[in-house]
GUBAKOL-229692 format. One line per 8 residues: number of its first residue (from 1); for each residue x, y, z of C-alpha. Coordinates in steps of 0.05 Angstrom, whole numbers. Layout:
% residues N
NUM> X:Y:Z  ...
% end
This chain:
% residues 312
1> 0:0:0  55:49:18  96:30:-43  38:46:-90  39:118:-67  110:130:-90  109:179:-147  152:135:-193
9> 99:81:-185  36:120:-199  58:175:-246  65:133:-310  -7:110:-304  -37:178:-286  9:227:-322  -47:252:-367
17> -86:280:-308  -29:309:-267  25:361:-274  85:346:-317  140:311:-278  211:288:-293  230:229:-249  304:213:-239
25> 332:151:-205  385:176:-157  454:143:-154  466:100:-92  518:150:-67  464:203:-62  433:166:-3  500:170:33
33> 503:245:18  434:257:47  450:216:109  515:254:123  510:302:182  518:376:171  497:431:123  539:428:60
41> 538:423:-16  567:359:-45  622:395:-84  649:424:-18  657:358:19  725:327:8  757:258:15  802:256:75
49> 874:242:54  931:206:90  974:267:99  1018:271:160  978:298:217  1037:344:233  1033:380:167  1016:453:176
57> 946:477:157  972:521:100  1006:463:65  944:420:70  900:474:42  947:483:-17  939:410:-37  890:391:-92
65> 827:366:-60  781:311:-86  706:320:-73  677:259:-39  615:262:-82  610:273:-157  539:283:-181  557:318:-246
73> 513:272:-289  454:282:-242  465:358:-242  465:360:-318  398:324:-319  369:370:-266  393:432:-303  363:408:-369
81> 296:395:-335  296:463:-299  308:497:-366  253:456:-399  204:474:-343  213:549:-349  268:552:-297  225:533:-237
89> 210:464:-208  176:436:-147  213:375:-118  199:312:-79  230:244:-66  192:178:-71  136:201:-25  150:268:6
97> 164:341:-12  210:381:34  153:425:58  184:432:127  244:469:95  201:523:64  240:575:105  299:563:60
105> 268:567:-10  202:606:-7  144:569:-40  192:512:-54  204:534:-126  275:514:-143  316:546:-198  383:511:-187
113> 415:446:-163  441:484:-102  371:501:-80  349:429:-91  407:402:-51  394:451:5  321:431:11  336:357:10
121> 390:364:63  348:409:109  283:370:109  260:321:163  207:296:114  261:277:64  302:244:118  242:201:135
129> 235:180:62  309:161:60  315:120:123  248:107:156  194:105:103  171:35:122  174:45:196  114:10:227
137> 95:-26:162  81:-100:176  97:-120:104  166:-87:109  186:-111:178  260:-106:190  271:-59:130  251:14:140
145> 287:44:80  267:40:6  315:2:-40  320:60:-89  310:135:-84  279:177:-138  278:253:-147  216:281:-179
153> 220:349:-212  150:376:-222  137:435:-267  121:494:-222  51:524:-228  44:591:-195  -32:586:-187  -26:524:-144
161> 13:563:-92  -29:627:-96  -98:594:-97  -93:545:-39  -168:548:-30  -173:505:-93  -136:447:-63  -172:388:-32
169> -154:322:2  -201:264:-15  -210:198:21  -228:134:-16  -253:73:22  -262:8:-16  -263:46:-82  -316:94:-57
177> -304:168:-46  -327:181:25  -296:247:50  -267:311:20  -232:364:61  -202:433:48  -127:422:41  -104:489:70
185> -130:486:141  -96:550:164  -138:600:126  -212:617:124  -233:631:52  -301:667:52  -314:651:-21  -302:577:-13
193> -373:560:11  -402:585:-55  -345:555:-96  -352:487:-63  -421:478:-94  -389:488:-162  -330:443:-144  -370:384:-118
201> -392:356:-186  -322:368:-215  -290:328:-159  -341:271:-164  -335:266:-239  -259:267:-235  -259:210:-185  -310:169:-224
209> -277:179:-291  -203:173:-273  -190:141:-205  -246:95:-183  -221:24:-193  -157:47:-227  -110:58:-168  -71:-3:-143
217> -105:-2:-74  -180:-1:-59  -171:48:-1  -126:109:-9  -121:185:-3  -111:232:-62  -99:307:-68  -126:351:-124
225> -123:422:-148  -178:456:-188  -158:510:-237  -187:579:-227  -248:597:-270  -264:594:-326  -220:533:-337  -240:493:-275
233> -196:435:-296  -183:384:-240  -111:362:-232  -85:303:-192  -31:326:-145  -11:265:-104  -31:198:-74  -24:183:0
241> -32:118:40  -97:101:76  -63:108:143  -69:151:206  0:182:190  -32:216:130  -57:285:150  -133:283:153
249> -141:358:144  -205:383:177  -227:312:191  -206:262:243  -183:192:224  -233:160:271  -291:192:234  -260:175:166
257> -252:102:185  -323:99:213  -356:132:152  -399:80:116  -387:73:41  -463:75:32  -469:145:62  -463:210:21
265> -395:242:15  -375:284:75  -351:354:52  -310:393:103  -287:465:95  -274:523:143  -337:565:149  -313:618:198
273> -249:650:223  -251:609:288  -247:545:249  -175:552:225  -124:501:249  -54:512:276  2:513:225  27:441:220
281> 95:468:196  105:513:257  147:461:292  197:461:234  244:520:238  315:540:218  364:483:233  401:485:299
289> 468:490:263  448:558:234  415:584:297  472:563:343  530:580:298  508:629:244  579:652:231  612:584:227
297> 653:569:165  606:512:146  544:556:148  578:614:113  599:566:57  528:540:52  498:609:41  554:630:-5
305> 536:570:-49  462:590:-46  477:662:-66  522:639:-122  466:594:-148  414:649:-150  461:699:-183  480:654:-240
% end
């Protein structure tokens, strides 16, 4: 069930109803890079040599250094895709996007490999994909990490970030759509009550025409975005496991699980200012390395790389 929600698994089947995506299988060394402690770009991490420990610092620095990681082929593929997608991409690994690192690259629209590396290295969500994706899964007992990692570069769509009221999370139980919730639970959108009546038939038709009976699992969660009028096209954004770890939005998993498939769809939106929820990302802030040592050589190098990327 969890495996079927990996983007490299579902995208080939549903690519006609979702945003354009380039999926790249990452080299095995990239997992090692992501698991390394510290904030750094791969080109600035060097192989330790066998020089005499008594050699003075100046002579060591004058020696030619060999980067520990060489992702030049990967970087060329990323750059080509960024150029093809109008120089902005939204990224994710097998399952997750680095939404908790939004403080680093606003709106998560990446324009360079440096920005992509920085998001991947700074995200707890990405770390979970890399080393603990199967944690608690009975069918993956004893193996919490995926065998292969994939980087998805999704063409960036400005409207998706600026019209969050048009995003919805939908719950499917035994191939029946049972619940739909507003995706952005932090904002009250006064116009949404009227819009929802227009959106309901669009969402139901989209599910019936494209997803019902077509996804690999009978019970699952999917996210959609509806284009602003007059287009009103429904786009598939992502699939998520039918599991309590998946954010239920304005719902609660106990009520989702208890909802009979024979009952009408439950539609849940915020109808007044007091109905907004706390920001789920508020617990994710600037990494401790930067807060505790903002002037360290490592952190300075990191932001120098970032500035260099954006000025190219």
